[in-house]
Every structure is written in structure tokens, then in C-alpha cells.
C-alpha positions in Angstrom: -7.1 2.0 -14.7 -5.8 -1.4 -13.6 -8.1 -4.2 -12.2 -5.9 -5.6 -9.7 -2.0 -5.6 -8.7 0.3 -7.8 -6.8 3.3 -6.9 -4.7 5.7 -8.9 -2.9 6.8 -7.8 0.6 8.6 -8.9 3.6 7.8 -8.5 7.3 9.6 -5.8 9.1 10.9 -6.0 12.7 11.6 -2.6 13.4 8.9 0.3 13.2 9.2 4.1 13.6 10.8 6.8 11.8 14.5 5.8 11.9 13.4 2.2 10.5 11.4 3.8 7.7 14.2 6.0 6.7 16.4 3.1 6.6 14.2 1.2 4.4 14.1 4.2 2.0 17.6 4.2 1.6 17.5 0.4 0.7 14.8 1.4 -2.2 12.0 -0.1 -0.1 8.9 1.5 1.4 7.3 1.1 4.7 3.5 0.0 4.9 1.1 -1.5 7.2 -1.7 -3.8 6.7 -4.6 -3.8 9.3 -8.0 -4.6 9.7 -10.5 -7.5 9.6 -10.1 -8.0 13.3 -6.4 -9.2 13.0 -3.0 -7.9 14.3 -1.4 -5.3 12.2 1.5 -6.4 9.9 4.3 -4.0 9.2 5.7 -4.8 5.9 8.4 -3.5 3.4 7.7 -3.2 -0.1 9.6 -2.3 -3.2 9.6 1.2 -3.7 9.5 1.7 -7.5 6.5 -0.7 -8.0 4.7 1.2 -5.4 5.4 4.7 -6.6 4.4 3.6 -10.3 1.2 2.3 -8.7 0.2 5.5 -6.8 1.0 7.8 -9.5 -0.5 5.6 -12.2 -4.0 6.6 -10.9 -7.0 4.7 -9.1 -4.6 3.3 -6.4 -7.0 3.8 -3.6 -9.9 2.4 -5.5 -8.3 -1.0 -6.9 -8.1 -4.1 -4.9 -4.8 -5.6 -4.9 -2.8 -8.6 -3.4 0.3 -8.4 -1.0 2.3 -11.4 -0.9 4.1 -11.3 2.7 6.6 -14.0 3.1 4.6 -16.6 1.3 1.0 -15.6 3.0 -1.1 -13.4 0.5 -3.3 -10.7 1.8 -6.3 -9.3 -0.1 -6.0 -5.6 0.5 -7.2 -2.0 -0.7 -4.8 1.4 -0.3 -6.5 3.2 2.5 -4.0 6.1 2.8 -0.6 7.1 1.7 1.9 9.8 2.8 3.9 11.7 0.2 6.9 13.9 0.8 5.3 17.6 0.9 8.6 18.9 -1.2 9.8 16.0 -3.6 6.5 14.3 -3.9 7.7 10.7 -3.5 5.8 8.1 -1.4 6.9 7.7 2.3 4.3 5.2 3.8 1.2 3.4 2.7 -1.5 2.1 4.7 -3.4 -1.0 3.7 -6.9 -2.3 4.9 -7.3 -6.1 4.6 -10.5 -6.9 2.4 -12.4 -10.1 3.9 -14.9 -12.2 2.1 -18.2 -10.5 3.0 -17.1 -7.2 3.9 -18.4 -4.0 2.8 -16.1 -1.1 1.2 -16.7 2.3 0.8 -14.4 3.9 -1.7 -14.1 7.3 -3.5 -13.6 6.6 -7.5 -12.3 9.1 -9.6 -14.4 10.0 -12.6 -13.0 12.2 -15.4 -15.1 13.6 -18.1 -14.0 13.9 -21.8 -15.8 16.9 -23.5 
């Protein structure tokens, strides 16, 4: 399991189903960064990198950094939606991690023998 990750994203102007579909056609993934008593930020992330992170394991238990147009946000994945048939990511919700904040996460445990 990785200790951290960093993604480069861009702020999106349009939100909604149509905008998310247009992003997926451009090999990008719609996401939202919220929390820490700040306004939510809709972002577009590179599809391939996020797909590898999600299917690599421990995605919702790892703190990462998202660089949105030069501004870095320390985040943890709160939820993600997968296509019910093809199992590809459709949307990710990230929660900001602030200094001094308390997080409750589920950590997967795998037993061998």
C-alpha cells in the first residue's frame, strides 16, 4: 500500500451530468474537494492515474495531495462512484484534511494463513 499520492488537476467551470460525460470523453474524471469550512472546488483529474489509484487498493485510507492550478490541497478520498456494468470510475469526492483535524477511516486488513 502506498503512503501518499499526488495528482495534478484543473478547476472545472461546468458541473453536472453532461459536463462529467464531456470530461470522460477527454480522458478526465470529475471530482469535488470539500470540507474544512471552505467552499467546494469542482476539479478535473487525469482518468488513468485515478483509476490506477482506486483499483490499487487503500485509496480511501490514504492521504494525498491534489494540485489544482498551482494550489495544493491535502485530501483523503471520501467516496467514489463506479460504473455498475464496466467498473470504471465516474466521480470522486475528496475531503480536505486540515492541520489538527480528526479523521475516522476504515482500513482494510488482509490476513495471510
